[in-house]
Every structure is written in structure tokens, then in C-alpha cells.
C-alpha positions in Angstrom: -67.1 -96.1 32.4 -66.9 -95.0 36.1 -66.3 -97.9 37.7 -63.5 -98.8 35.1 -59.7 -99.6 36.4 -57.0 -99.5 33.9 -53.6 -101.3 34.5 -50.4 -100.7 32.9 -48.3 -104.1 33.2 -44.9 -103.5 33.7 -44.0 -107.1 32.1 -46.2 -106.3 28.9 -44.9 -105.2 25.8 -46.6 -102.3 25.2 -47.5 -99.3 27.2 -50.2 -96.7 27.6 -49.2 -93.9 25.3 -51.3 -90.4 24.5 -50.6 -87.7 22.0 -52.7 -84.8 23.6 -55.1 -85.2 26.2 -56.4 -88.3 27.6 -59.7 -88.6 30.2 -60.2 -91.3 32.3 -63.4 -91.7 34.5 -62.6 -94.4 37.3 -59.0 -95.6 38.6 -55.7 -95.5 36.8 -53.5 -97.9 38.5 -49.9 -97.9 38.1 -47.6 -101.1 38.5 -45.3 -101.5 41.2 -42.2 -99.2 41.3 -43.5 -97.6 37.6 -43.1 -94.1 36.4 -45.5 -91.4 35.1 -43.5 -88.9 33.3 -44.3 -86.5 30.5 -42.4 -86.9 27.3 -41.1 -83.2 27.4 -41.8 -80.4 30.4 -43.1 -80.6 33.8 -45.5 -82.9 35.3 -48.6 -81.0 36.1 -51.9 -82.3 38.2 -54.5 -79.9 38.1 -57.9 -79.4 39.7 -61.1 -78.5 38.7 -61.9 -74.9 40.0 -64.8 -73.8 38.2 -67.2 -75.0 35.3 -64.9 -76.0 32.6 -61.9 -74.0 34.4 -58.8 -75.8 35.5 -56.3 -74.6 38.0 -52.4 -75.9 38.8 -52.8 -78.2 41.6 -49.4 -79.9 41.9 -46.4 -79.3 39.5 -43.2 -81.3 39.3 -40.5 -79.4 37.6 -38.5 -81.7 35.2 -35.3 -79.8 35.2 -35.1 -79.3 39.2 -37.2 -82.0 40.7 -38.7 -78.9 42.9 -42.7 -79.4 43.6 -44.8 -76.7 43.4 -48.5 -76.8 45.1 -50.5 -74.0 43.7 -48.0 -72.9 41.2 -46.3 -74.0 38.1 -42.8 -72.8 38.7 -41.6 -73.8 41.8 -38.0 -72.2 42.6 -37.5 -74.1 45.9 -37.6 -77.9 46.7 -41.3 -77.2 48.0 -43.5 -74.2 47.1 -47.3 -74.0 48.5 -48.5 -70.9 47.1 -51.9 -69.5 47.6 -54.2 -66.4 49.0 -53.9 -66.7 52.8 -54.7 -64.6 56.0 -53.1 -61.6 56.6 -52.9 -61.7 60.2 -51.2 -64.0 63.0 -54.4 -64.5 65.0 -55.7 -67.0 62.1 -59.4 -67.4 62.2 -61.2 -71.0 61.7 -63.0 -69.8 58.9 -60.4 -67.6 56.6 -58.5 -68.7 53.9 -55.9 -70.9 54.2 -54.0 -70.7 50.8 -50.0 -70.9 51.4 -50.5 -73.1 54.5 -49.1 -76.3 55.5 -51.0 -78.4 58.2 -49.5 -80.9 59.8 -52.2 -83.0 61.5 -52.6 -85.7 64.0 -55.3 -88.0 63.6 -56.0 -88.7 67.1 -57.8 -86.7 69.6 -55.8 -86.9 72.6 -53.6 -84.8 75.1 -50.0 -84.5 73.5 -51.4 -85.5 70.0 -50.7 -83.0 67.3 -48.6 -82.4 64.2 -44.8 -82.2 64.2 -42.0 -80.9 61.9 -38.9 -82.9 62.1 -35.4 -81.5 61.0 -32.5 -83.6 59.9 -29.3 -83.6 57.9 -27.4 -86.3 55.6 -29.1 -88.9 53.8 -30.5 -90.9 56.7 -33.9 -90.8 58.2 -32.6 -89.7 61.8 -33.7 -86.2 62.8 -31.9 -84.0 65.6 -34.8 -81.4 66.1 -38.5 -81.1 66.0 -41.1 -78.7 66.4 -44.6 -80.3 67.6 -47.8 -79.3 68.5 -49.3 -80.7 71.7 -53.1 -81.0 71.9 -54.2 -79.9 75.5 -58.1 -79.7 75.2 -59.8 -81.5 72.5 -63.0 -79.8 73.1 -64.7 -77.8 70.3 -61.5 -76.0 68.1 -59.2 -77.6 70.7 -56.4 -76.0 72.3 -52.7 -76.9 72.4 -48.9 -76.0 72.9 -46.0 -75.3 71.0 -42.6 -77.7 71.8 -39.1 -76.8 70.8 -36.8 -80.1 70.7 -33.3 -81.1 70.4 -31.2 -84.3 70.7 -28.8 -83.8 73.6 -26.1 -86.3 72.3 -25.4 -88.6 69.4 -26.5 -91.7 71.5 -29.8 -90.4 72.5 -32.7 -92.5 71.4 -35.3 -89.6 71.9 -35.1 -85.7 71.6 -35.2 -83.5 74.6 -38.0 -80.6 75.0 -36.0 -77.3 75.4 -38.7 -74.8 74.8 -42.8 -74.9 75.5 -45.2 -72.0 74.6 -48.5 -72.9 76.2 -51.9 -72.2 74.7 -52.0 -69.4 77.7 -49.1 -67.7 75.7 -46.6 -68.4 79.0 -43.2 -69.4 77.8 -40.9 -72.0 79.4 -37.4 -72.6 78.7 -36.0 -75.8 80.4 -39.7 -76.2 81.7 -42.8 -77.7 80.2 -45.2 -76.2 82.8 -44.4 -72.5 82.6 -46.3 -70.3 85.3 -45.6 -67.0 84.0 -44.9 -64.9 80.6 -41.1 -66.2 80.9 -40.3 -69.3 83.1 -36.7 -70.5 83.0 -35.7 -73.4 84.5 -31.5 -73.4 85.0 -29.0 -70.6 85.0 -29.3 -67.6 82.7 -26.0 -66.0 81.6 -25.7 -62.7 80.0 -24.4 -59.5 80.0 -27.5 -57.5 81.8 -30.6 -58.7 82.9 -33.4 -56.7 83.7 -36.8 -57.7 85.8 -39.6 -55.4 85.3 
């Protein structure tokens, strides 16, 4: 029924086994630290894309552990596949297939999604790209910041580059006043200013 709940109890002597298809209307709850796995082949979660039409939603490859969203054959650890826009000037109403949205659920100056970079098996990160909301009205406006860890003893990243919503770029400067605003020495073989 629509309000049914199904429980798989790890302490029980029996488990839920299906041969072929199974349908559950309601909630399926798996016990703590339990596993959902197919007898063989990849694990796929499909979604209904039309009347009696199902499309690949998420695939977990059985031989590699690769995860595919919108593809049944991911060739890398994570593949997001879909039809997107053919421009860098993304429109709000355009297609967003093949898109990863990093969303901060607060509406405040400085809020925004973050992409962290790390190594080894620890949760420590050494670099980041962060969106920073600067105006939360209507469609919002914001900046993009690139940060790195200065020294291993540091407990926070240091912002290195900022691209403002106006297009101004600051290196060592989070409030650039020109198209390129560098704070600090510039070293190079040749430097031309036009």
C-alpha cells in the first residue's frame, strides 16, 4: 500500500530476495550498515521519464565502483551525462543535463557552493574553488574565488584569485577595481601594458 514500510532486519535469519522485478509502493528501509546489491551486474536506479518509459538515473558499476548519473556505462569514478547548453553564457531556462550544481542553502553574502581538492585518505583539503554570493536579489549575483593552503600548519585556506561578478579579476586582491588587479610583485620575461 502507499503507506507501507518494509524493513530488512540484519539480525533476522531471512532476507528479502527477489527473482526478476519487484515493486514497492511506500518506503524501503535498510538496517544500519546493510547493503543493497544485485546478484550480478551493475546496480541501477531508474526514473520514470514518460508513461511506461524508464530511463537510467544512477548506475553503480559492479566491477569498478564507478558511478554514472544519466549513463549506464561510466568510464570514470563519477560521470554525469545529459544534454546541456552550448554556450558559456548559461541561461536560467536552458537545459542543465551534464551539470553539477554545488548549492549552499543559505541566502547570505559569502554563501555559495564549494569544490574542495584533497589527497591521501584524510578529509583534509589543500585547495578550493568557491562561489560567493554578493547579492541575493532575484537571480543572485556572485564571485568565484580560488584558494590554496599556504603551509601545512595552517587551519584555513588563503584566497589567491577572485573573479568578481563584474568580470574583474584580482590576484592577491579580493576587491579588484580593474579587469586585472594584481597585489604584489609581478615577475616575468616581458610585461606589456596597453
